[in-house]
C-alpha positions as CSV (number, residue, x, y, z in Angstrom):
1,X,54.4,15.2,-88.9
2,X,56.0,12.8,-91.3
3,X,52.8,10.8,-92.1
4,X,50.4,12.7,-94.4
5,X,47.7,10.1,-94.6
6,X,45.8,11.3,-91.5
7,X,43.5,14.1,-90.4
8,X,42.5,15.3,-87.0
9,X,38.9,15.4,-85.7
10,X,38.0,17.6,-82.8
11,X,35.0,18.9,-80.9
12,X,34.5,21.2,-77.8
13,X,31.8,21.8,-75.3
14,X,30.8,25.2,-76.6
15,X,29.5,24.3,-80.1
16,X,29.4,28.0,-80.9
17,X,30.8,28.0,-84.4
18,X,30.7,24.3,-85.3
19,X,30.0,20.9,-83.6
20,X,33.1,19.2,-84.9
21,X,36.0,20.1,-87.1
22,X,38.6,18.4,-89.3
23,X,42.2,19.7,-89.4
24,X,45.4,19.1,-91.3
25,X,48.0,17.8,-88.8
26,X,51.0,19.0,-90.8
27,X,49.9,22.6,-91.0
28,X,47.2,23.0,-88.3
29,X,44.9,24.5,-90.9
30,X,41.1,23.9,-90.8
31,X,39.9,21.5,-93.6
32,X,36.2,21.1,-92.8
33,X,33.6,22.0,-90.2
34,X,30.5,20.1,-89.3
35,X,27.7,22.4,-88.3
36,X,24.0,22.9,-87.6
37,X,23.9,20.7,-84.5
38,X,24.6,21.1,-80.8
39,X,27.9,20.8,-78.9
40,X,29.0,17.2,-78.5
41,X,29.6,15.3,-75.2
42,X,32.8,13.5,-74.3
43,X,33.4,10.1,-75.9
44,X,30.6,10.6,-78.4
45,X,32.2,11.1,-81.8
46,X,32.7,8.2,-84.2
47,X,33.2,7.5,-87.9
48,X,30.9,5.1,-89.8
49,X,32.7,3.0,-92.5
50,X,34.8,5.8,-94.0
51,X,31.5,7.6,-95.0
52,X,29.8,9.4,-92.2
53,X,30.6,11.3,-89.0
54,X,28.3,10.2,-86.2
55,X,27.9,12.1,-82.9
56,X,25.6,12.4,-79.9
57,X,23.7,15.5,-78.9
58,X,24.7,17.0,-75.5
59,X,21.2,18.1,-74.5
60,X,18.7,16.0,-76.6
61,X,18.0,12.3,-77.1
62,X,19.3,12.1,-80.6
63,X,22.4,11.4,-82.8
64,X,23.7,13.6,-85.6
65,X,25.0,12.3,-88.9
66,X,27.2,14.2,-91.4
67,X,28.6,13.0,-94.7
68,X,32.4,13.3,-94.4
69,X,32.5,15.8,-97.2
70,X,29.6,18.1,-96.0
71,X,29.3,20.6,-93.2
72,X,25.5,20.0,-93.1
73,X,23.9,16.9,-91.5
74,X,22.0,14.5,-93.7
75,X,18.8,16.2,-94.8
76,X,15.4,14.9,-93.6
77,X,17.0,12.2,-91.5
78,X,16.6,11.8,-87.8
79,X,18.3,9.4,-85.4
80,X,16.3,9.5,-82.2
81,X,17.5,7.6,-79.1
82,X,15.6,6.5,-75.9
83,X,17.6,9.0,-73.8
84,X,20.7,11.3,-73.8
85,X,23.8,9.4,-74.9
86,X,26.8,9.4,-72.6
87,X,29.2,7.3,-74.7
88,X,29.2,6.2,-78.3
89,X,31.2,3.7,-80.5
90,X,31.0,1.9,-83.8
91,X,33.1,-0.9,-85.3
92,X,35.3,0.1,-88.3
93,X,32.9,-1.4,-90.9
94,X,30.0,0.6,-89.4
95,X,27.6,-2.3,-89.2
96,X,26.5,-1.6,-85.6
97,X,26.1,1.4,-83.3
98,X,26.7,1.0,-79.6
99,X,25.4,3.8,-77.4
100,X,25.3,4.2,-73.6
101,X,22.3,5.8,-72.1
102,X,22.6,6.1,-68.3
103,X,23.7,2.7,-67.1
104,X,22.3,0.8,-70.1
105,X,23.9,-0.2,-73.4
106,X,21.9,-0.1,-76.6
107,X,23.0,-2.0,-79.8
108,X,21.6,-1.1,-83.2
109,X,22.1,-2.6,-86.6
110,X,23.0,0.3,-88.9
111,X,21.5,-1.0,-92.2
112,X,18.1,-1.8,-90.7
113,X,17.9,0.6,-87.7
114,X,16.8,-2.4,-85.6
115,X,17.5,-2.1,-81.9
116,X,19.0,-5.6,-81.3
117,X,19.7,-5.5,-77.6
118,X,19.5,-3.5,-74.4
119,X,22.2,-4.6,-71.9
120,X,22.2,-3.6,-68.3
121,X,25.1,-4.7,-66.1
122,X,26.5,-1.4,-64.9
123,X,25.1,0.3,-61.8
124,X,25.9,3.9,-62.7
125,X,26.3,5.9,-65.9
126,X,28.5,4.3,-68.6
127,X,31.3,6.8,-69.5
128,X,33.4,4.8,-72.1
129,X,32.6,2.5,-75.0
130,X,35.3,1.1,-77.3
131,X,35.2,-1.5,-80.1
132,X,38.1,-3.9,-80.9
133,X,40.0,-3.4,-84.2
134,X,38.1,-6.3,-85.9
135,X,34.7,-5.4,-84.3
136,X,34.3,-8.8,-82.7
137,X,34.0,-7.4,-79.2
138,X,33.6,-4.1,-77.3
139,X,34.3,-2.8,-73.8
140,X,32.4,-0.6,-71.5
141,X,33.5,1.4,-68.4
142,X,31.4,3.4,-66.0
143,X,31.2,5.7,-63.0
144,X,30.7,2.6,-60.9
145,X,34.3,1.6,-61.5
146,X,33.4,-1.5,-63.5
147,X,34.8,-2.6,-66.8
148,X,33.2,-5.2,-69.0
149,X,34.3,-7.0,-72.2
150,X,31.4,-8.0,-74.4
151,X,31.4,-10.5,-77.4
152,X,29.3,-8.7,-80.1
153,X,28.0,-12.0,-81.5
154,X,26.7,-13.1,-78.0
155,X,25.1,-9.7,-77.4
156,X,23.1,-9.6,-80.6
157,X,22.2,-13.3,-80.9
158,X,21.6,-14.6,-77.4
159,X,17.8,-15.0,-76.6
160,X,18.4,-14.5,-72.9
161,X,20.2,-11.6,-71.2
162,X,23.8,-11.9,-72.5
163,X,26.6,-12.1,-70.1
164,X,29.9,-10.3,-70.6
165,X,33.0,-12.3,-71.6
166,X,34.9,-10.8,-68.7
167,X,34.2,-8.3,-66.0
168,X,36.6,-6.4,-63.8
169,X,35.9,-4.5,-60.5
170,X,39.4,-3.6,-59.5
171,X,39.0,0.2,-59.7
172,X,37.6,2.0,-56.7
173,X,36.5,5.3,-58.5
174,X,34.9,6.2,-61.8
175,X,36.5,5.0,-65.1
176,X,37.5,8.0,-67.2
177,X,38.9,6.3,-70.3
178,X,39.6,2.9,-71.9
179,X,42.0,2.0,-74.6
180,X,41.9,-1.2,-76.7
181,X,45.0,-2.4,-78.6
182,X,45.0,-3.0,-82.4
183,X,45.9,-6.7,-82.3
184,X,42.2,-7.8,-82.7
185,X,41.3,-10.7,-80.4
186,X,44.8,-10.7,-78.7
187,X,44.7,-7.0,-77.8
188,X,45.3,-5.6,-74.4
189,X,42.8,-3.4,-72.6
190,X,43.9,-0.4,-70.5
191,X,41.5,1.4,-68.2
192,X,42.3,4.6,-66.2
193,X,40.4,5.9,-63.2
194,X,40.3,8.8,-60.8
195,X,41.7,6.3,-58.2
196,X,45.2,7.1,-59.7
197,X,45.6,3.6,-61.2
198,X,46.0,2.3,-64.8
199,X,45.1,-1.4,-65.2
200,X,46.2,-3.5,-68.1
201,X,44.2,-6.6,-68.9
202,X,44.4,-9.6,-71.3
203,X,41.2,-9.5,-73.3
204,X,41.3,-13.3,-74.0
205,X,42.1,-14.7,-70.6
206,X,40.5,-11.9,-68.6
207,X,43.5,-11.6,-66.4
208,X,45.1,-8.5,-65.0
209,X,48.7,-8.1,-66.4
210,X,49.9,-4.9,-64.7
211,X,48.8,-2.2,-62.3
212,X,50.4,1.2,-62.6
213,X,50.0,3.5,-59.7
214,X,50.5,7.3,-60.1
215,X,50.5,10.2,-57.6
216,X,47.6,12.0,-59.5
217,X,44.2,10.9,-60.8
218,X,44.2,9.8,-64.5
219,X,41.7,11.0,-67.0
220,X,42.7,9.6,-70.5
221,X,44.9,7.0,-72.1
222,X,46.3,5.9,-75.4
223,X,49.1,3.8,-76.9
224,X,51.2,3.9,-80.0
225,X,50.4,1.3,-82.7
226,X,53.4,-0.7,-81.6
227,X,51.9,-1.0,-78.2
228,X,55.2,-0.2,-76.5
229,X,54.5,3.3,-75.1
230,X,51.5,4.3,-73.1
231,X,50.4,7.9,-72.6
232,X,48.4,8.9,-69.6
233,X,46.5,12.2,-69.3
234,X,46.2,13.5,-65.7
235,X,44.1,16.0,-63.7
236,X,47.2,18.2,-63.2
237,X,47.4,19.0,-67.0
238,X,50.5,16.7,-67.5
239,X,50.8,13.8,-69.9
240,X,52.9,11.0,-68.6
241,X,54.6,8.5,-70.9
242,X,55.4,4.9,-69.7
243,X,57.4,2.3,-71.6
244,X,56.0,-1.2,-71.3
245,X,59.3,-2.7,-72.3
246,X,61.3,-1.4,-69.4
247,X,61.8,-4.2,-66.9
248,X,62.2,-5.3,-64.1
249,X,59.0,-4.9,-62.3
250,X,56.2,-7.0,-60.7
251,X,52.5,-7.0,-61.4
252,X,52.1,-3.8,-59.4
253,X,54.3,-0.8,-60.0
254,X,54.4,2.6,-58.3
255,X,55.6,5.0,-61.0
256,X,58.2,7.2,-59.2
257,X,58.3,10.9,-60.0
258,X,62.0,10.9,-61.0
259,X,61.3,8.2,-63.7
260,X,58.3,9.9,-65.3
261,X,58.5,11.2,-68.9
262,X,56.3,14.2,-68.9
263,X,54.7,16.4,-71.6
264,X,53.9,19.9,-70.1
265,X,51.6,22.2,-72.1
266,X,48.1,22.2,-70.7
267,X,46.6,24.0,-67.7
268,X,43.6,21.8,-67.1
269,X,42.5,18.1,-67.2
270,X,43.7,16.1,-70.2
271,X,40.4,14.9,-71.8
272,X,41.7,13.2,-75.0
273,X,44.8,11.5,-76.3
274,X,45.7,10.0,-79.7
275,X,48.9,8.9,-81.4
276,X,49.6,9.2,-85.1
277,X,50.1,6.0,-87.2
278,X,53.8,6.7,-87.6
279,X,54.2,6.9,-83.8
280,X,56.0,10.3,-83.9
281,X,53.1,12.7,-83.0
282,X,50.9,12.8,-80.0
283,X,47.6,14.6,-80.0
284,X,46.1,15.9,-76.8
285,X,43.0,17.9,-75.8
286,X,42.3,19.5,-72.5
287,X,39.7,21.2,-70.4
288,X,41.7,24.5,-71.1
289,X,40.2,24.5,-74.6
290,X,43.6,23.7,-76.3
291,X,44.5,20.9,-78.7
292,X,48.2,20.3,-78.8
293,X,50.3,18.4,-81.3
294,X,53.5,17.0,-79.8
295,X,56.7,15.6,-81.2
296,X,57.1,12.5,-79.1
297,X,60.9,12.1,-79.2
298,X,61.5,15.7,-78.0
299,X,58.3,16.1,-75.9
300,X,57.9,19.5,-77.6
301,X,54.7,21.2,-78.9
302,X,54.8,21.6,-82.6
303,X,51.2,22.9,-83.2
304,X,48.6,24.5,-80.9
305,X,44.9,24.6,-82.0
306,X,42.8,26.8,-79.7
307,X,39.0,26.1,-79.3
308,X,36.2,28.0,-77.5
309,X,35.5,25.5,-74.8
310,X,36.9,22.4,-73.1
311,X,37.8,19.7,-75.6
312,X,35.4,16.7,-75.8
313,X,37.0,14.9,-78.7
314,X,40.5,14.9,-80.3
315,X,41.7,12.0,-82.4
316,X,43.6,11.1,-85.5
317,X,41.6,9.6,-88.4
318,X,42.6,8.1,-91.7
319,X,42.3,10.6,-94.5
320,X,39.4,8.8,-96.2
321,X,38.5,9.7,-99.8
322,X,35.1,10.9,-98.8
323,X,36.6,13.8,-96.9
324,X,37.6,15.5,-100.2
325,X,35.1,13.8,-102.5
326,X,32.9,16.2,-104.6
327,X,30.4,13.4,-105.3
328,X,29.6,11.6,-102.0
329,X,29.6,7.8,-102.3
330,X,28.7,6.2,-99.0
331,X,29.8,2.7,-98.3
332,X,27.0,1.9,-95.9
333,X,23.3,2.2,-95.7
334,X,21.8,3.9,-92.6
335,X,18.2,3.7,-91.4
336,X,16.3,5.6,-88.6
337,X,16.9,3.9,-85.2
338,X,14.2,1.9,-83.4
339,X,13.5,2.9,-79.9
340,X,12.3,-0.5,-78.6
341,X,13.5,-4.1,-79.2
342,X,11.1,-6.0,-81.4
343,X,10.9,-9.8,-81.2
344,X,12.0,-11.7,-84.3
345,X,9.1,-12.9,-86.3
346,X,8.7,-15.9,-88.6
347,X,8.3,-13.7,-91.7
348,X,11.5,-11.7,-91.5
349,X,13.1,-10.4,-94.6
350,X,16.9,-10.4,-95.1
351,X,18.1,-7.4,-97.1
352,X,21.1,-7.9,-99.4
353,X,22.9,-4.6,-100.1
354,X,25.0,-4.8,-103.2
355,X,27.6,-2.4,-104.6
356,X,27.1,-3.9,-108.1
357,X,25.4,-1.6,-110.6
358,X,24.4,-4.6,-112.8
359,X,21.9,-6.5,-110.6
360,X,21.3,-9.2,-113.4
361,X,25.0,-10.1,-113.3
362,X,25.0,-10.1,-109.5
363,X,22.1,-12.6,-109.4
364,X,23.4,-14.8,-112.2
365,X,24.5,-18.1,-110.7
366,X,26.4,-19.3,-113.7
367,X,28.4,-16.1,-113.8
368,X,29.1,-16.4,-110.1
369,X,30.4,-20.0,-110.5
370,X,32.6,-18.9,-113.5
371,X,34.0,-16.0,-111.6
372,X,34.9,-18.2,-108.6
373,X,36.4,-21.1,-110.6
374,X,39.8,-19.4,-110.7
375,X,39.8,-19.1,-106.9
376,X,39.0,-22.9,-106.6
377,X,41.9,-23.7,-108.9
378,X,44.2,-21.5,-106.8
379,X,43.0,-23.2,-103.7
380,X,43.8,-26.7,-105.2
381,X,47.2,-25.5,-106.2
382,X,47.8,-24.1,-102.8
383,X,47.0,-27.5,-101.2
384,X,49.3,-29.3,-103.6
385,X,52.1,-26.8,-102.8
386,X,51.6,-27.5,-99.1
387,X,51.8,-31.2,-99.6
388,X,55.0,-30.8,-101.7
389,X,56.5,-28.6,-98.9
390,X,55.6,-31.2,-96.3
391,X,57.2,-33.9,-98.4
392,X,60.4,-31.9,-98.8
393,X,60.5,-31.3,-95.1
394,X,60.4,-35.0,-94.4
395,X,63.2,-35.6,-96.9
396,X,65.3,-33.0,-95.3
397,X,64.6,-34.5,-91.9
398,X,65.7,-38.0,-93.1
399,X,68.9,-36.5,-94.7
400,X,69.7,-34.8,-91.5
401,X,69.3,-38.0,-89.4
402,X,71.4,-39.9,-91.9
403,X,74.2,-37.3,-91.8
404,X,74.2,-37.3,-88.0
405,X,74.4,-41.1,-87.8
406,X,77.2,-41.1,-90.4
407,X,79.3,-38.5,-88.5
408,X,78.7,-40.3,-85.2
409,X,79.8,-43.7,-86.8
410,X,83.0,-42.1,-88.2
411,X,83.9,-40.5,-84.9
412,X,83.4,-43.9,-83.1
413,X,85.7,-45.6,-85.6
414,X,88.4,-43.0,-85.3
415,X,88.2,-43.2,-81.5
416,X,88.7,-47.0,-81.5
417,X,91.6,-46.8,-83.9
418,X,93.4,-44.3,-81.6
């Protein structure tokens, strides 16, 4: 793999030797194991702000938390939940934790442990939760075939039951996986289901852009960072690649067998898919207990990492400094999670968490104004530059008009003389 700024995180359903593991994608060597917990369920592994690994327990109502540089969970710290978690996700900054318990969604604030909201719009167990790249919204998919898009601000702030931004009921069988693009609020959402369809939606307008119909049920999905190629994991152990830039087609497209680009290397369902940031390597995990690394252009396996049970998580992760740090420096504060929603009182305290070692300097108003004076000067200069640019544009526009009129006048005179 040509990009060396990533690692691989995996987990399997056995949990015999470790709960999760970190691997070097270029060599396939084991870098770190995360132990002393249970096996992890599917779609229940997440990273908290480059600092912690967060995962759900497969049998108990709790979450596990490891520092990225330690194989042991955080000591004397327990994250209890109201029930067994079926899906888990966090925004990149780690400010919130979203967990699905049955058909309900629970949203916690990480720094306080407050349970901010319990949302119930699904009719059956939620199987997928994904946050957008900027953390402003998240999506949920369930065994009821429903897909919802939720604005995080509405969910945590509305006094009444929040409504989803958009809801889709196009699938006829359980949702197995969801992918959200990396273009923040303009990203596309892809959902795959056992009904053999993949549906692509516009997250802003809430419209369905494309339906892809395959001959086999779909179990996982991912895209490259350019969002040109989509990879679909299927129940027959095959991974099918589809190019979104290959017209012509309508809003509904039956993918023919002779046009499929197929990766063959698994003997069971494809449970996990992920693409490296350089778009050259595909990572796949299957129910056969194998994690494969593929060279995308040649469709060949370049590394095989065997596990002791069906794969429940397999994903690329940025190689954060805390993976190899001898002295752990978390970027986020985590508190034990509340089990019930508490009404806001009039005497609430707002905590300010600072990275500054010198608190006197941090609370010094004069120092703050002095430090920010330069930014105000830069802002004024930027405004002046914009005004100057606009003035020059108007001058160029007038010069262009004058030149066109002059040329037209000369041409008219020459025509009359002839």
